[in-house]
N, C-alpha and C positions, 0 to 999 in steps of 0.2 A: 209180100206180106200184107195181111189185112188185119185191121183192128176194127172190132165191133163195140160200140157203146150203148148199153141198153139204159133206158130210163122210163120212169112212169109207174114203178110198182108201188105198194103201200098197202095200208089196212083199209078195208072196206067192209060195210055191213052187208049180209045177204041181200040179194036183189040190187046191188048197186052196180056201178060201171068204173071201169078204169081203162085207159088207154096206154098201151106200151110203146116205145119207140126204141129202134134199133138203127144207129147212124153208122155208116160203114165208110173206111178209108182204104186206100191202098189200090187193089186191083179193080179193074172194070167192074161196076156193080150190075149194070143193066143186062148182062147176059147170063147171070146166074140166077137159078132157083134160090129163093131165100125161105127160112122157115122160122117157127117157134116151137121149141120143145120145152117140157116142164118135169120137174122131178120133185116129188113130195117126199118127206123123211122115210127112209126104210122101203122105198119103191124105185123102180128102175125108171130111167128117163124115157119120156113117151112124147111122140109127135103131136103137137096140138094142131098146127096148120102149116102149109107152105104154099108158096105162091110162085109160078113159073116166071120165066123172063118175059113171057108174053101176057102175064096178068092172070092166069089161070089158077083159082085158089082150090085147096083141097083141105078139108077138115077131118079131125078125128070126130067119131060118132057122138062123143060126149060132149062135144062144144057146138055141134051143128046147131045153126039157127039162134045162137047166142054170141058167138065170136065172129068177127070179120077181120081178115088180112088184107092189108093193102100194101101198095108199094109208090113211092115217088123217086123215079129214078134221076130227076134233076137234082135231088136233094140227097141221093144215096142212101134212102132211109126206107125201112119197112116198118109197118105199124101193125099192132094187134088191137082192135077194139073189142073189149069184153064187156058184154052186158048180162043183166040177169044172173050175176055170179052167186054161185053156191060155196059152202064150207068145203066141198070136195076139190074145188078149184084151188086151193091153198097149196101153193108150191114155189120153188125157185124156177122162174121162167128164163129160158135161154135162147138167144138169137143164134142162128146157124146160117152161115154163107155157104152156098153151094161148092165153093173151092175147098172146103173142108174146115172151115174156122168157127170158132164158138166164141161168143161173148162170155162176160164174167157172170152173167145172170142178175135177174132183179126179182125180188122177193114179193110175193103177192099173198096176202092174208085176208081171208074172208071170215069174218067173226063178228058176231054181235056182242 
């Protein structure tokens, strides 16, 4: 069993930054791809970014150049640094563990 605890969401003005964290417990962390997804009201959940066990990132086109995913295997934690935030980035952000587990989500709201 894996538990994922996200933190770092909140309300930020357009152009601002936030850093999301997802701490994992349970199964071995380092061998799994980890990802961040988001879901806005009335829309389907979509991939934001993921990072392989070897540290290779992949980003959705909408966030390329603005978001950075990283991981610290010693801390069993994956991060999402979000810069130049836009109102359309407003969503619930979910951490995903490659073993098939989801976090509870953290809300990100970008508004003036």
